[in-house]
C-alpha positions as CSV (number, residue, x, y, z in Angstrom):
1,M,11.1,-7.4,0.4
2,A,9.7,-8.3,-3.0
3,V,8.7,-6.0,-5.8
4,I,6.1,-7.7,-8.0
5,I,4.2,-6.7,-11.0
6,C,0.5,-7.6,-11.1
7,R,-1.2,-7.3,-14.4
8,T,-5.0,-7.4,-14.0
9,S,-8.1,-7.2,-16.0
10,H,-11.3,-6.2,-14.3
11,Q,-14.1,-7.4,-16.4
12,S,-17.8,-7.1,-16.2
13,P,-19.9,-10.2,-17.0
14,S,-20.4,-11.1,-20.7
15,I,-24.0,-9.8,-20.5
16,N,-23.3,-6.1,-20.5
17,G,-26.1,-3.9,-19.4
18,P,-26.1,-0.1,-19.2
19,F,-24.5,-0.2,-15.7
20,A,-21.6,-2.6,-16.5
21,A,-19.0,0.1,-17.0
22,S,-20.0,1.8,-13.7
23,G,-19.6,-1.5,-11.8
24,K,-16.2,-2.1,-13.4
25,T,-15.1,1.5,-12.5
26,K,-16.3,1.1,-8.9
27,A,-14.7,-2.3,-8.5
28,R,-11.4,-1.1,-9.8
29,A,-11.5,2.0,-7.4
30,W,-12.4,-0.2,-4.5
31,I,-9.7,-2.8,-5.2
32,E,-7.1,0.0,-5.6
33,D,-8.1,1.9,-2.5
34,S,-8.7,-1.0,-0.1
35,V,-6.2,-3.6,-1.3
36,L,-3.4,-2.5,-3.6
37,R,-2.5,0.8,-1.9
38,R,-1.4,-1.3,1.1
39,Y,1.5,-2.4,-1.0
40,A,2.8,0.9,-2.3
41,M,0.9,0.5,-5.5
42,R,2.3,2.2,-8.6
43,T,0.9,2.1,-12.1
44,P,3.5,2.0,-14.8
45,D,1.1,2.8,-17.6
46,A,-1.7,5.3,-18.0
47,N,-4.5,2.8,-18.6
48,R,-3.8,1.0,-15.3
49,S,-3.6,-2.4,-16.8
50,G,-0.8,-3.3,-14.5
51,Y,0.4,-2.5,-11.0
52,I,3.8,-2.6,-9.3
53,L,3.5,-3.6,-5.7
54,T,6.1,-3.8,-2.9
55,L,5.7,-6.6,-0.4
56,T,7.7,-7.3,2.8
57,Y,8.2,-10.9,3.8
58,A,10.4,-13.1,5.9
59,T,10.1,-16.4,4.1
60,D,9.0,-17.6,0.6
61,A,6.0,-19.3,2.2
62,E,4.9,-16.0,3.7
63,L,5.3,-14.2,0.4
64,D,3.2,-16.9,-1.3
65,A,0.5,-16.6,1.4
66,T,0.4,-12.8,1.1
67,I,0.0,-12.9,-2.7
68,Y,-2.7,-15.6,-2.6
69,D,-4.5,-13.6,0.1
70,L,-4.2,-10.5,-2.0
71,L,-5.6,-12.2,-5.1
72,R,-8.4,-13.8,-3.1
73,E,-9.4,-10.3,-1.7
74,V,-9.3,-8.7,-5.2
75,D,-11.5,-11.5,-6.6
76,M,-14.0,-11.2,-3.7
77,I,-14.3,-7.4,-4.3
78,A,-14.8,-7.8,-8.0
79,D,-17.4,-10.5,-7.4
80,L,-19.3,-8.2,-5.1
81,R,-19.5,-5.7,-8.0
82,H,-20.6,-8.4,-10.4
83,C,-17.2,-8.4,-12.1
84,F,-14.3,-10.8,-12.3
85,T,-10.6,-10.4,-12.5
86,E,-7.7,-12.1,-14.3
87,A,-4.3,-11.6,-12.8
88,D,-0.7,-12.5,-13.8
89,V,1.7,-11.9,-10.9
90,R,5.5,-12.1,-11.2
91,A,8.5,-11.1,-9.2
92,L,10.7,-8.2,-10.5
93,E,13.7,-8.8,-8.3
94,G,15.4,-11.0,-10.8
95,S,13.8,-14.3,-10.0
96,D,11.6,-16.3,-12.3
97,R,8.8,-16.5,-9.8
98,Y,5.2,-16.4,-11.0
99,W,1.9,-16.9,-9.1
């Protein structure tokens, strides 16, 4: 099992129209509900700029694949809402692993 922290930024495109904030809010809610909650999502701060996720895995390769799949799914959802994400992922179990 790995406990990771995923710091994300859900951004609307640089051309912000009157609906940009709404798209960002909906994208964040969709990502949290359909992807991050699968991994016992916790938010360490009130503004939800980071998430702590718990992943179960048998091998390092399986962990890598799970994280890359998670990031791909988050990116796809953001793109469907005309947003994009930036993510920094690191392990909290004492290793120096980053993705």
